[in-house]
Rosetta silent file (secondary structure, phi, psi, omega in degrees, C-alpha in Angstrom):
SEQUENCE: MAIAFGFDWPTQFLLPVLTVSLLGTKAPAPTVREGLYSFLCIVVAFSLGLVFSLFALSYPLVYVPALGLVLFHIYYLLNRGGAAFFAIMLLLAVLLLPMMAQQVDALATGIAMGFAASAGLAIGIRWMAFAILPDPLDAPTSGKRAGGFQSGYSAPAARNALKSTIVVLPVAALFIAATWTSQALIIIFVAVYSVAPVVQLSRQASTAKFLANVGGGCAALVFYWLLVAVPEYHFLIALSFLSALLFGIMIYSDRPNAPLYTVAFSTLLVLVSTSMGAGAEFGANFMIRVALIAAAGIYVVAALSVLEHILPPPDPTS
SCORE:     score description
SCORE:     0.000 S_00000001
   1 L     0.000  -38.729  176.284  -13.963   11.986   -2.334 S_00000001
   2 H   -61.036  -45.041  178.971  -16.060   14.971   -1.292 S_00000001
   3 H   -72.172  -41.651 -176.711  -13.532   16.189    1.151 S_00000001
   4 H   -61.914  -49.102 -177.258  -10.494   15.412   -1.099 S_00000001
   5 H   -87.094  -12.285  169.929  -11.774   17.186   -4.189 S_00000001
   6 H   -69.889  -44.302 -174.839  -13.546   19.937   -2.109 S_00000001
   7 H  -100.500  -28.009  170.760  -10.399   21.129   -0.450 S_00000001
   8 L    51.024   63.241  171.411   -7.760   19.735   -3.078 S_00000001
   9 L   -89.141  171.791 -170.690   -4.437   19.662   -1.175 S_00000001
  10 L   -56.667  -36.409  175.466   -1.323   18.082   -2.747 S_00000001
  11 L   -98.336   23.553 -173.278   -1.906   14.686   -1.270 S_00000001
  12 L   -54.311  -37.038 -174.757   -5.599   14.675   -1.524 S_00000001
  13 L   -63.865  -20.744  178.854   -5.680   11.378   -3.439 S_00000001
  14 H   -69.824  -31.749 -179.314   -4.377    9.475   -0.379 S_00000001
  15 H   -55.176  -48.923 -178.437   -7.547   10.291    1.655 S_00000001
  16 H   -70.088  -32.896 -178.340   -9.883    8.100   -0.259 S_00000001
  17 H   -64.125  -51.475 -173.853   -7.359    5.385   -0.725 S_00000001
  18 H   -65.303  -41.903 -178.763   -6.467    5.225    2.986 S_00000001
  19 H   -64.775  -38.043 -178.726  -10.285    5.289    3.927 S_00000001
  20 H   -68.245  -42.383 -175.649  -10.905    2.359    1.584 S_00000001
  21 H   -65.413  -37.464 -178.283   -7.914    0.429    3.015 S_00000001
  22 H   -75.303  -40.329 -177.257   -9.242    1.006    6.619 S_00000001
  23 H   -94.420   -8.159 -173.790  -12.939    0.133    5.855 S_00000001
  24 L   -84.021   21.186  171.142  -12.183   -2.477    3.241 S_00000001
  25 L  -118.577  172.495  176.310  -12.052   -5.303    5.805 S_00000001
  26 L   -94.837   26.266  179.155  -14.561   -7.243    7.936 S_00000001
  27 L   -72.004  143.828  175.239  -12.872   -5.911   11.086 S_00000001
  28 L   -73.350 -179.933 -170.917  -15.252   -4.752   13.777 S_00000001
  29 L   -61.254  130.669 -177.904  -15.736   -1.154   14.887 S_00000001
  30 L   -67.692  144.001  170.881  -12.580    0.423   16.046 S_00000001
  31 L   -79.715  170.723  175.172  -12.012    1.651   19.531 S_00000001
  32 H   -61.900  -43.496 -179.514  -10.558    4.934   20.349 S_00000001
  33 H   -60.097  -48.754 -176.862   -7.313    3.176   21.496 S_00000001
  34 H   -60.391  -41.545 -177.412   -7.182    1.288   18.070 S_00000001
  35 H   -69.932  -41.753  173.241   -7.743    4.429   16.064 S_00000001
  36 H   -66.667  -35.376  177.542   -5.120    6.412   17.870 S_00000001
  37 H   -63.004  -34.723  173.002   -2.721    3.388   17.602 S_00000001
  38 H   -70.863  -39.518  176.856   -3.155    3.415   13.852 S_00000001
  39 H   -70.679  -37.875  175.870   -2.550    7.064   13.561 S_00000001
  40 H   -65.960  -30.670  173.900    0.532    6.853   15.840 S_00000001
  41 H   -57.710  -45.571 -173.839    1.814    3.935   13.726 S_00000001
  42 H   -79.780  -32.779  168.175    1.786    6.222   10.549 S_00000001
  43 H   -64.614  -48.811 -179.710    3.286    9.186   12.357 S_00000001
  44 H   -62.616  -46.772  176.484    6.110    7.246   13.903 S_00000001
  45 H   -45.978  -60.747 -177.761    6.667    5.259   10.690 S_00000001
  46 H   -71.941  -18.116  174.572    6.985    8.291    8.465 S_00000001
  47 H   -71.864  -49.995  174.952    8.898   10.240   11.059 S_00000001
  48 H   -62.443  -35.283  174.702   11.465    7.494   11.156 S_00000001
  49 H   -69.038  -35.054  178.001   11.559    7.176    7.416 S_00000001
  50 H   -66.846  -46.693  178.939   11.927   10.921    7.157 S_00000001
  51 H   -64.945  -39.787  176.472   14.804   11.065    9.562 S_00000001
  52 H   -60.292  -37.144 -168.172   16.424    8.089    7.995 S_00000001
  53 H   -76.271  -52.038 -173.471   16.156    9.739    4.432 S_00000001
  54 H   -61.568  -42.300 -173.929   17.323   13.214    5.494 S_00000001
  55 H  -101.116  -16.132 -178.598   20.318   12.271    7.530 S_00000001
  56 H  -104.032  -21.741 -173.936   21.666    9.008    6.005 S_00000001
  57 L   -66.244  -26.248  177.662   20.911    9.741    2.245 S_00000001
  58 L   -64.452  -13.927 -169.899   23.889   12.082    1.920 S_00000001
  59 L  -128.783   92.035 -168.689   26.254    9.181    2.543 S_00000001
  60 H   -63.098  -36.547 -174.174   25.565    6.467   -0.123 S_00000001
  61 H   -75.987  -15.508  172.233   28.068    3.976    1.240 S_00000001
  62 H   -89.498  -41.653 -169.840   26.359    4.135    4.644 S_00000001
  63 H   -66.352  -40.868 -177.900   22.890    4.539    3.367 S_00000001
  64 H   -63.343  -49.719 -177.154   22.639    1.363    1.108 S_00000001
  65 H   -65.618  -34.839  177.872   23.811   -1.058    3.794 S_00000001
  66 H   -68.715  -42.237  177.520   21.538    0.765    6.376 S_00000001
  67 H   -59.323  -43.185 -173.279   18.507    0.412    3.960 S_00000001
  68 H   -68.859  -34.946  171.599   19.248   -3.194    3.646 S_00000001
  69 H   -64.863  -47.354 -178.089   19.382   -3.624    7.393 S_00000001
  70 H   -63.972  -44.371  176.261   16.132   -1.716    7.876 S_00000001
  71 H   -67.161  -26.472  170.989   14.351   -3.659    5.291 S_00000001
  72 H   -62.425  -42.835 -173.155   15.586   -6.950    6.864 S_00000001
  73 H   -73.750  -37.509  174.335   14.276   -5.945   10.239 S_00000001
  74 H   -60.551  -49.967 -174.977   10.839   -4.886    8.726 S_00000001
  75 H   -77.434  -26.997  169.332   10.337   -8.111    6.813 S_00000001
  76 H   -60.237  -45.265 -179.324   11.666  -10.115    9.963 S_00000001
  77 H   -65.501  -42.229  174.782    8.936   -8.373   12.037 S_00000001
  78 H   -60.182  -42.865  178.767    6.322   -9.269    9.412 S_00000001
  79 H   -65.029  -30.359  173.035    7.445  -12.926    9.311 S_00000001
  80 L   -80.301    2.735 -174.403    7.238  -13.196   13.065 S_00000001
  81 L    75.804   29.283  175.151    3.655  -12.063   13.178 S_00000001
  82 L   -80.255 -169.112 -179.276    4.412   -8.606   14.340 S_00000001
  83 L   -61.182   95.929 -178.423    2.538   -5.266   13.873 S_00000001
  84 H   -59.457  -41.985  179.184    1.714   -5.656   10.285 S_00000001
  85 H   -60.454  -45.834 -177.887    0.250   -2.191    9.897 S_00000001
  86 H   -71.296  -32.451  174.404    3.151   -0.404   11.274 S_00000001
  87 H   -62.063  -46.989 -178.025    5.615   -2.551    9.370 S_00000001
  88 H   -60.937  -52.836 -172.867    3.838   -1.845    6.038 S_00000001
  89 H   -64.087  -24.908  170.493    3.708    1.895    6.822 S_00000001
  90 H   -76.242  -37.572  173.545    7.494    1.911    7.687 S_00000001
  91 H   -55.280  -45.779 -176.525    8.213   -0.013    4.526 S_00000001
  92 H   -69.843  -38.601 -179.718    6.381    2.616    2.476 S_00000001
  93 H   -63.346  -47.148 -174.855    8.206    5.441    4.375 S_00000001
  94 H   -71.853  -18.418 -176.780   11.727    4.060    3.950 S_00000001
  95 H   -98.921  -30.877 -172.795   11.113    3.411    0.181 S_00000001
  96 H   -92.366  -43.803 -175.151    9.181    6.440   -0.938 S_00000001
  97 H   -56.843  -40.763 -176.768   10.637    9.300    1.173 S_00000001
  98 H   -67.484  -32.776  174.639   14.197    8.979    0.082 S_00000001
  99 H   -64.528  -38.292  172.568   13.239    9.408   -3.638 S_00000001
 100 H   -64.545  -36.661 -178.071   11.381   12.666   -2.682 S_00000001
 101 H   -74.174  -18.172  171.682   14.312   13.799   -0.581 S_00000001
 102 H   -65.050  -28.382 -179.959   16.660   13.257   -3.532 S_00000001
 103 H   -81.144  -71.765  173.588   14.726   16.054   -5.338 S_00000001
 104 L  -141.644  138.821  177.446   14.150   18.407   -2.540 S_00000001
 105 H   -58.723  -34.487 -178.540   14.144   17.820    1.295 S_00000001
 106 H   -72.876  -17.131  178.138   10.969   19.835    1.641 S_00000001
 107 H   -77.788  -33.981 -178.867    9.042   17.487   -0.728 S_00000001
 108 H   -67.918  -47.063  172.555    9.827   14.550    1.506 S_00000001
 109 H   -56.425  -45.002  172.840    8.631   16.477    4.503 S_00000001
 110 H   -58.521  -45.937  178.219    5.591   17.565    2.712 S_00000001
 111 H   -58.720  -45.799 -178.645    4.680   14.038    1.659 S_00000001
 112 H   -61.821  -37.059 -179.683    5.122   12.754    5.198 S_00000001
 113 H   -68.903  -52.120  178.226    2.991   15.557    6.671 S_00000001
 114 H   -55.532  -39.664  179.287    0.388   14.939    3.922 S_00000001
 115 H   -75.693  -31.696  173.825    0.231   11.254    4.538 S_00000001
 116 H   -72.420  -34.442 -179.374   -0.185   11.832    8.281 S_00000001
 117 H   -69.216  -46.455 -178.941   -2.955   14.430    7.702 S_00000001
 118 H   -64.516  -37.967 -179.257   -4.797   12.116    5.266 S_00000001
 119 H   -66.383  -42.121  175.394   -4.421    9.251    7.600 S_00000001
 120 H   -57.727  -52.174  176.837   -5.886   11.212   10.533 S_00000001
 121 H   -57.704  -39.747 -174.342   -8.980   12.229    8.377 S_00000001
 122 H   -67.605  -43.373 -179.511   -9.314    8.584    7.047 S_00000001
 123 H   -70.944  -22.991  176.787   -9.310    7.318   10.633 S_00000001
 124 H   -74.831  -43.002  178.761  -11.907   10.007   11.629 S_00000001
 125 H   -65.578  -30.532 -179.401  -14.084    9.055    8.713 S_00000001
 126 H   -70.325  -42.730  178.328  -13.834    5.252    9.710 S_00000001
 127 H   -57.766  -48.550 -176.677  -15.135    6.223   13.238 S_00000001
 128 H   -61.143  -37.073 -176.596  -17.912    8.325   11.782 S_00000001
 129 H   -61.618  -46.759 -176.460  -18.904    5.465    9.452 S_00000001
 130 H   -72.201  -32.770  169.645  -19.228    3.053   12.288 S_00000001
 131 H   -62.843  -41.170  176.272  -21.157    5.602   14.415 S_00000001
 132 H   -73.093  -37.434  177.302  -23.671    6.197   11.761 S_00000001
 133 L  -124.988   78.018 -176.078  -23.972    2.611   10.637 S_00000001
 134 L   -68.253  163.328  178.428  -23.002    0.441   13.583 S_00000001
 135 L   -75.165  151.033  166.700  -22.377   -3.253   13.329 S_00000001
 136 L   -51.947  149.071  173.898  -25.251   -5.648   14.357 S_00000001
 137 L   -58.377  -32.720  174.438  -24.995   -6.900   17.883 S_00000001
 138 L   -94.804   14.255 -179.193  -24.543  -10.434   16.634 S_00000001
 139 L   -63.000  140.070  176.228  -21.907   -9.558   13.911 S_00000001
 140 L   -73.604  143.285 -173.437  -18.908  -11.860   14.034 S_00000001
 141 L   -96.934   71.153 -176.638  -15.720  -10.075   15.120 S_00000001
 142 L   -87.337  173.317  177.826  -13.690  -11.194   12.129 S_00000001
 143 L    89.105    0.763  168.657  -10.520   -9.361   10.933 S_00000001
 144 L   -73.386  147.615 -179.137   -8.526  -10.068   13.940 S_00000001
 145 L   -69.334  127.407 -173.121   -5.011  -11.482   13.456 S_00000001
 146 L   -74.370  -40.636  173.744   -5.183  -15.081   13.792 S_00000001
 147 L   -92.770  165.990 -173.723   -1.583  -15.696   14.845 S_00000001
 148 L  -101.021  173.980  171.870    0.357  -14.126   17.692 S_00000001
 149 L   -76.924  135.002 -175.659    3.763  -12.545   17.678 S_00000001
 150 L   -87.966   97.209 -175.517    6.568  -15.015   17.755 S_00000001
 151 L   -79.062  159.288 -175.643    9.052  -14.033   20.462 S_00000001
 152 L    80.079  174.520 -178.679   12.630  -15.059   20.312 S_00000001
 153 L   -73.511  143.095  178.121   14.739  -15.817   17.366 S_00000001
 154 L  -124.451  119.969  178.003   13.086  -17.589   14.382 S_00000001
 155 H   -71.133  -38.841  168.713   15.303  -19.091   11.750 S_00000001
 156 H   -56.446  -45.218 -179.188   12.435  -19.422    9.124 S_00000001
 157 H   -66.295  -38.651  176.658   11.494  -15.887    9.578 S_00000001
 158 H   -63.617  -43.207  175.011   15.021  -14.679    9.265 S_00000001
 159 H   -64.951  -32.840  175.025   15.535  -16.634    6.117 S_00000001
 160 H   -67.570  -37.903 -176.486   12.351  -15.329    4.604 S_00000001
 161 H   -70.753  -41.217  178.219   13.254  -11.781    5.649 S_00000001
 162 H   -58.103  -50.954 -177.940   16.819  -12.234    3.956 S_00000001
 163 H   -59.276  -35.060 -174.094   15.183  -13.412    0.793 S_00000001
 164 H   -82.518  -25.346  176.594   12.775  -10.530    0.655 S_00000001
 165 H   -65.790  -46.687  178.787   15.534   -8.070    1.441 S_00000001
 166 H   -55.020  -39.817 -175.608   17.669   -9.374   -1.414 S_00000001
 167 H   -74.206  -43.752 -175.003   14.848   -9.103   -3.828 S_00000001
 168 H   -80.052  -39.044 -174.103   13.847   -5.452   -2.805 S_00000001
 169 H   -56.369  -50.086  177.260   17.178   -3.844   -1.911 S_00000001
 170 H   -56.410  -52.592 -177.689   18.609   -3.692   -5.533 S_00000001
 171 H   -64.048  -39.768  178.630   15.431   -2.198   -7.022 S_00000001
 172 H   -68.044  -45.050  177.931   15.129    0.315   -4.085 S_00000001
 173 H   -63.078  -39.738  176.905   18.721    1.434   -4.437 S_00000001
 174 H   -59.711  -53.896 -173.172   18.483    1.817   -8.214 S_00000001
 175 H   -72.958  -26.636  175.178   15.312    3.865   -8.159 S_00000001
 176 H   -70.423  -46.024 -172.237   16.393    5.996   -5.186 S_00000001
 177 H   -64.974  -42.565 -179.869   19.718    6.683   -6.793 S_00000001
 178 H   -79.928  -10.753 -173.100   18.021    7.506  -10.169 S_00000001
 179 L    52.148   47.766  178.022   15.148    9.389   -8.631 S_00000001
 180 L   -81.581   69.628 -173.224   12.555    7.636  -10.566 S_00000001
 181 H   -72.604  -28.929  175.741    9.607    8.985   -8.707 S_00000001
 182 H   -69.662  -15.468  170.015    7.253    8.573  -11.548 S_00000001
 183 H  -115.076   35.754  176.311    7.708    4.830  -11.426 S_00000001
 184 H   -63.708  -15.064 -178.979    7.528    4.475   -7.628 S_00000001
 185 H   -70.042  -22.966 -178.002    4.682    2.003   -7.901 S_00000001
 186 H   -70.177  -43.243  178.816    7.165   -0.665   -9.052 S_00000001
 187 H   -60.583  -44.289 -176.399    9.007   -0.270   -5.631 S_00000001
 188 H   -63.890  -53.017 -177.183    5.683   -0.434   -3.730 S_00000001
 189 H   -63.746  -39.162 -176.414    4.464   -3.581   -5.552 S_00000001
 190 H   -57.188  -50.338 -169.413    7.965   -5.279   -5.405 S_00000001
 191 H   -65.993  -47.352 -175.882    8.018   -4.652   -1.541 S_00000001
 192 H   -69.280  -35.127 -169.718    4.385   -5.954   -1.039 S_00000001
 193 H   -74.888  -27.172 -169.450    4.723   -9.013   -3.421 S_00000001
 194 H   -83.420   -6.977 -175.904    8.101   -9.983   -1.572 S_00000001
 195 L   -59.315  -40.142  170.019    6.409  -10.135    1.997 S_00000001
 196 L  -108.279   95.694 -169.807    5.790  -13.828    1.205 S_00000001
 197 L   -78.467   57.592  177.339    9.007  -14.902   -0.440 S_00000001
 198 L  -127.128  128.682 -176.646    7.649  -18.216   -1.961 S_00000001
 199 H   -60.915  -33.030  173.358    7.580  -18.341   -5.763 S_00000001
 200 H   -69.794  -39.304  179.288    4.119  -19.867   -5.936 S_00000001
 201 H   -72.880  -30.728  175.353    2.620  -17.517   -3.556 S_00000001
 202 H   -70.675  -44.862  179.982    4.287  -14.512   -5.208 S_00000001
 203 H   -53.140  -53.753 -170.439    3.081  -15.776   -8.633 S_00000001
 204 H   -69.604  -41.246 -179.874   -0.526  -16.188   -7.362 S_00000001
 205 H   -65.643  -42.870  174.215   -0.383  -12.782   -5.523 S_00000001
 206 H   -58.781  -40.912 -170.383    0.996  -10.856   -8.621 S_00000001
 207 H   -73.134  -42.711 -178.648   -1.540  -12.499  -10.883 S_00000001
 208 H   -65.827  -32.907 -178.967   -4.439  -11.668   -8.535 S_00000001
 209 H   -76.783  -33.188  174.498   -3.293   -8.079   -7.884 S_00000001
 210 H   -65.855  -46.863 -179.566   -2.857   -7.666  -11.609 S_00000001
 211 H   -60.746  -42.412 -176.399   -6.388   -8.934  -12.519 S_00000001
 212 H   -68.386  -34.345  170.676   -7.793   -6.743   -9.623 S_00000001
 213 H   -67.801  -39.309  174.671   -6.028   -3.650  -11.040 S_00000001
 214 H   -58.351  -51.492 -177.618   -7.235   -4.314  -14.466 S_00000001
 215 H   -63.317  -36.339  179.589  -10.818   -4.698  -13.298 S_00000001
 216 H   -62.979  -37.014 -169.431  -10.433   -1.412  -11.107 S_00000001
 217 H   -79.286  -31.741  177.278   -9.068    0.404  -14.178 S_00000001
 218 H   -75.575  -33.347  165.352  -11.953   -0.619  -16.373 S_00000001
 219 H   -66.285  -33.956  179.932  -14.434    0.730  -13.716 S_00000001
 220 H   -63.354  -39.102  174.716  -12.305    3.795  -13.480 S_00000001
 221 H   -53.758  -44.729  173.883  -12.710    4.124  -17.204 S_00000001
 222 H   -57.026  -55.320 -178.588  -16.352    4.143  -16.898 S_00000001
 223 H   -60.295  -44.221 -178.079  -16.379    6.520  -14.014 S_00000001
 224 H   -64.541  -40.973 -175.653  -14.077    8.903  -15.863 S_00000001
 225 H   -75.597  -33.884  172.329  -16.032    9.061  -19.068 S_00000001
 226 H   -63.809  -38.709 -176.527  -19.359    9.628  -17.166 S_00000001
 227 H   -71.779  -29.900  173.825  -17.736   12.467  -15.306 S_00000001
 228 H   -67.812  -26.590  177.865  -16.416   13.928  -18.597 S_00000001
 229 H   -75.802  -36.634  176.902  -19.999   13.906  -19.794 S_00000001
 230 L  -131.372   83.813 -176.222  -21.281   15.640  -16.666 S_00000001
 231 L   -79.676   65.444  171.695  -18.272   17.586  -15.260 S_00000001
 232 L  -119.107  146.316 -179.394  -20.138   18.720  -12.035 S_00000001
 233 H   -63.838  -41.273 -178.882  -18.894   18.434   -8.439 S_00000001
 234 H   -68.363  -31.129 -179.222  -22.279   17.087   -7.094 S_00000001
 235 H   -70.875  -43.542  168.453  -22.237   14.505   -9.923 S_00000001
 236 H   -47.448  -45.343 -179.494  -18.677   13.442   -8.773 S_00000001
 237 H   -71.192  -36.662  175.684  -20.027   12.909   -5.316 S_00000001
 238 H   -66.542  -47.505 -174.419  -23.142   10.910   -6.586 S_00000001
 239 H   -65.201  -43.001  176.577  -20.844    8.785   -8.811 S_00000001
 240 H   -57.847  -42.513  178.421  -18.469    8.141   -5.873 S_00000001
 241 H   -61.069  -46.743  174.492  -21.311    7.107   -3.713 S_00000001
 242 H   -55.833  -44.809 -175.994  -22.513    4.646   -6.349 S_00000001
 243 H   -70.812  -40.488  177.474  -19.164    3.295   -6.900 S_00000001
 244 H   -64.635  -39.103  177.517  -18.569    2.756   -3.132 S_00000001
 245 H   -60.546  -45.277 -175.980  -21.897    1.104   -2.760 S_00000001
 246 H   -68.915  -41.981 -178.834  -21.267   -1.332   -5.633 S_00000001
 247 H   -76.589  -30.023  177.033  -17.776   -2.238   -4.546 S_00000001
 248 H   -62.146  -39.284  178.821  -18.826   -2.355   -0.912 S_00000001
 249 H   -61.594  -40.662 -179.312  -21.326   -5.066   -1.525 S_00000001
 250 H   -77.977  -35.510 -179.106  -18.564   -7.214   -3.146 S_00000001
 251 H   -62.070  -40.883 -174.519  -15.928   -6.335   -0.481 S_00000001
 252 L   -97.418   14.121  176.578  -18.271   -7.367    2.348 S_00000001
 253 L   -72.888  168.724  169.526  -19.457  -10.517    0.499 S_00000001
 254 L   -89.318   12.644  179.268  -18.573  -14.019    1.467 S_00000001
 255 L   -62.218  145.307  169.436  -16.729  -14.540   -1.819 S_00000001
 256 L   -60.350  -28.389 -175.380  -13.150  -15.894   -1.500 S_00000001
 257 L   -93.945    8.182 -176.046  -11.893  -13.065   -3.735 S_00000001
 258 H   -53.772  -35.066  173.916  -13.628  -10.403   -1.754 S_00000001
 259 H   -65.420  -18.944  175.043  -10.329   -8.681   -0.606 S_00000001
 260 H   -72.020  -27.001  178.285   -9.406   -8.196   -4.271 S_00000001
 261 H   -60.264  -37.757 -179.310  -12.417   -5.797   -4.585 S_00000001
 262 H   -63.744  -47.081  171.292  -10.609   -3.580   -2.138 S_00000001
 263 H   -53.434  -51.167 -178.142   -7.560   -3.509   -4.524 S_00000001
 264 H   -62.118  -40.532  177.088   -9.864   -2.812   -7.513 S_00000001
 265 H   -69.331  -36.959  175.839  -11.593   -0.005   -5.780 S_00000001
 266 H   -57.508  -52.398 -175.732   -8.263    1.609   -4.612 S_00000001
 267 H   -52.939  -42.279  175.289   -7.186    1.415   -8.273 S_00000001
 268 H   -55.858  -52.808 -174.770  -10.331    3.264   -9.288 S_00000001
 269 H   -65.846  -34.760  177.486   -9.783    5.935   -6.685 S_00000001
 270 H   -73.617  -49.941 -178.365   -6.034    6.435   -7.673 S_00000001
 271 H   -63.803  -38.851 -178.862   -6.674    6.604  -11.367 S_00000001
 272 H   -73.296  -34.946  178.456   -9.557    8.984  -11.093 S_00000001
 273 H   -68.781  -37.246 -177.363   -7.750   11.221   -8.628 S_00000001
 274 L   -88.431   10.966 -176.427   -4.583   11.410  -10.584 S_00000001
 275 L  -119.703    3.744 -170.869   -6.551   12.042  -13.863 S_00000001
 276 L   -98.822  -11.977 -179.715   -8.458   15.010  -12.734 S_00000001
 277 L   -73.798  165.279  171.992   -5.660   17.643  -13.033 S_00000001
 278 L   -60.139  143.778 -179.331   -5.025   19.855  -16.081 S_00000001
 279 L    63.654   -1.489  170.303   -3.283   18.023  -18.844 S_00000001
 280 L   -65.341  142.253 -179.889   -3.709   14.543  -17.168 S_00000001
 281 L  -122.028  119.238 -171.256   -4.373   11.740  -19.384 S_00000001
 282 H   -67.418  -47.805  179.410   -6.470    8.820  -18.056 S_00000001
 283 H   -47.977  -53.366 -173.635   -5.468    6.287  -20.746 S_00000001
 284 H   -61.822  -50.169 -171.019   -1.721    6.897  -20.211 S_00000001
 285 H   -62.795  -42.295 -179.073   -2.080    6.609  -16.415 S_00000001
 286 H   -62.289  -49.505 -173.024   -4.081    3.353  -16.698 S_00000001
 287 H   -68.789  -31.227 -177.884   -1.608    1.731  -19.100 S_00000001
 288 H   -72.271  -41.805  177.239    1.364    2.862  -17.091 S_00000001
 289 H   -56.148  -54.325 -175.499   -0.118    1.448  -13.835 S_00000001
 290 H   -63.342  -30.332 -177.788   -0.838   -1.894  -15.479 S_00000001
 291 H   -75.721  -37.874  175.898    2.628   -2.099  -16.997 S_00000001
 292 H   -66.123  -41.517  179.028    4.350   -1.290  -13.694 S_00000001
 293 H   -63.289  -37.665  177.955    2.295   -3.973  -11.862 S_00000001
 294 H   -70.067  -42.639  178.697    3.177   -6.582  -14.391 S_00000001
 295 H   -56.262  -46.567  175.793    6.869   -5.586  -14.357 S_00000001
 296 H   -57.474  -42.378 -173.295    6.913   -5.811  -10.589 S_00000001
 297 H   -71.669  -40.918  174.235    5.270   -9.247  -10.505 S_00000001
 298 H   -59.501  -42.817 -179.439    7.637  -10.606  -13.225 S_00000001
 299 H   -71.529  -37.586  177.718   10.685   -9.386  -11.415 S_00000001
 300 H   -64.521  -47.124  179.946    9.661  -10.710   -7.994 S_00000001
 301 H   -63.167  -43.937  173.429    8.822  -14.114   -9.390 S_00000001
 302 H   -62.998  -46.765  169.130   12.056  -14.359  -11.284 S_00000001
 303 H   -45.022  -51.451 -176.839   14.120  -13.210   -8.442 S_00000001
 304 H   -70.363  -26.471  172.204   12.632  -15.504   -6.087 S_00000001
 305 H   -62.059  -44.876  179.793   13.042  -18.451   -8.606 S_00000001
 306 H   -73.634  -34.291 -175.979   16.705  -17.757   -8.615 S_00000001
 307 H   -70.272  -31.263 -179.719   16.932  -17.452   -4.838 S_00000001
 308 H   -60.820  -32.003  179.918   15.115  -20.811   -4.475 S_00000001
 309 H   -81.329  -43.442 -177.599   18.210  -22.411   -6.232 S_00000001
 310 H   -70.241  -46.059  179.894   20.778  -20.306   -4.299 S_00000001
 311 L  -116.379   68.959 -176.043   18.905  -20.712   -0.934 S_00000001
 312 L   -63.481  159.494  177.858   17.000  -23.792   -0.988 S_00000001
 313 L   -69.365  149.282  178.193   14.611  -24.529    1.759 S_00000001
 314 L   -70.338  147.799  176.645   15.952  -26.736    4.563 S_00000001
 315 L   -69.424  121.909 -178.669   15.089  -30.376    4.412 S_00000001
 316 L   -75.756  -10.879  178.199   12.457  -30.943    7.069 S_00000001
 317 L   -86.664  -16.333 -172.782   13.626  -34.640    7.459 S_00000001
 318 L   -85.346    0.000    0.000   17.172  -33.592    8.273 S_00000001
């Protein structure tokens, strides 16, 4: 927060959010190779998304089927246990950058470069955090991916990827064609909720994320009004430190819902960051975010319910 608000570049709100996403797990200290791999994943993903947006977007009849094919392969990779971080970054790139490119090509390029720069800083901050406060020698090395990559063709993974693509593609095509950049959160949440294309899992995920965002919004409301009472940069830093400390205690606890506190803290950071500019309204931002999350959850659950009847799961006894 100190760096983001101290230098104030166009995509500065991404720095604290990315930092929380990297530190908000119980993964062990990252190696140099892992840090470089994470940064390379972001650079490659957004470079591919940028090239895809700038060169294919001008041909709608080609772009929409190509987008569907790209989404299918991303979800297929995720369902086979592939590189989840790279797949999620690529998913964000192919969904967000086209909307920006519809307005101005330079805007999409600027967003991609800003995301890469913020990611590089976030990775550096993560290294610094582990250097200053290293893990105990007897700390468990949790956070590793339990399952491995499933090589070869997988019919269940392909079926799940097809269902996810059918759910996401119409919304993505509509939002990109209409250039609804202010409602981009709907696409993001629809894409994330559709990773597990099971009605019950999607309903649970959307409900949990909704409650986490509401909780983060309430915390952001307290943060915002305290900052209004004392509008000083040093107080912002102190308040950010206190918030990170309180949320960090919950994130690193043994509670089963501990990962949801990462979502709540990210909500706090996004709401505060986007409500600091001139003319910004905190209440409107909060209500819009809650409404978009609810709309995304309702759509995904409804769409998957229909798909369960059209594409029923295979009978395991047959």
